[in-house]
N, C-alpha and C positions, 0 to 999 in steps of 0.2 A: 757363847758363854754359858756355862752351866748355872752360874749364880747371877741373879739380877736383883737389884734393890727395888722394893716397892714401898708404897705408903704403909703397908701392914707388916712388913718384914722383908724376907727375901724369897725369891722363887728358885727352885733347884730342879734342873733337868736331869732326869734319871733314865737309864736304860736297864730294865729289869730282866733278870735271867732266872725265871722260876724253876723249882724242882732241883735246886742245888743241895749239896750235902749239908751246908750251913749258910746262914745269912751273913754276908760280909761285903765290904767294898772291894771290888776286884780290879779297878782301874778306870780308865777314861775311854769312852766310845766316841769316835769321831774327833774332829778338830775344829778350832776356831769358833765361829758362831754356832756351829752344830754340835759342839762338844756336850756330852752327857756323862754323868757319873754312873759307872757300871756297878750295879749291886746284884750279887747272886742272892737269891731268896730261897730259903729252905721249903717254904710252903708251895704247893702246886697252884697253878693258875685256874683253879676251880672255885666257883661261887664267891669270888672276891677275896679268897684266902691270902693270895700273894699280896694284894693291895693292903690288907689288914696287917700282914707281917712287915711290909715296907713302912707303913705308918708307925708301927711300934718301934722298928729299928731306927728310923729317923728321929723319933721322939727321944729315944735313949741317947743316940749319937749327939744330938744338939741340946740335951738337957731340958726338953720341953714336955708338957703334958700332951698326951695323944690328941686332945682336942685342939691343940695349936698347930697340928700338921694336917693339911688338907690337899687332896688331889684336885688340881684345877683343870687339868686336861690329860687325856690319854688313859682314862680309867680301864678301857678294854684293850689297850695296846701295850707293847713292851716299852715304848717310849712314853714317858709320863712327865708331867710338871707338877711339883708340889709347892704349896705355899707354906713357909715356916713363919708363923706369926710371932712378932716380937723379937726377931733375930736381926741384929745389925749385920751388914755385909762383911764388915771387917772381922767380926767374931766368927761368922760362918766360914770365911776363908781360912782363918787360923785352925778351926776345928777340922776342916777337910785336909789341910796340910799335915796336921798331926796324925790323922787317920791314914793318910797315904804313906806316911813314914813308917807305920807299924806293920 
């Protein structure tokens, strides 16, 4: 599952694709328990720029301040897990469904 409820909010499993033409959700990577949200990132994977761009993108997507989005694993990998503080799983599911439809 890409989304999991936690005491602080939800975690979101992401598969980053740095160096893209624009930052956008591009689909799902994997299936079942290993599923990750695929996000193309405009920034290169140099000096943490892609991570910063992902944090900014997720903050805007979920209507959060950047300080509420934290990488909890995979900082140096394409496969990452983010904590979205203060987001209910139901709200996160709706937001992702709306983004996937666009």
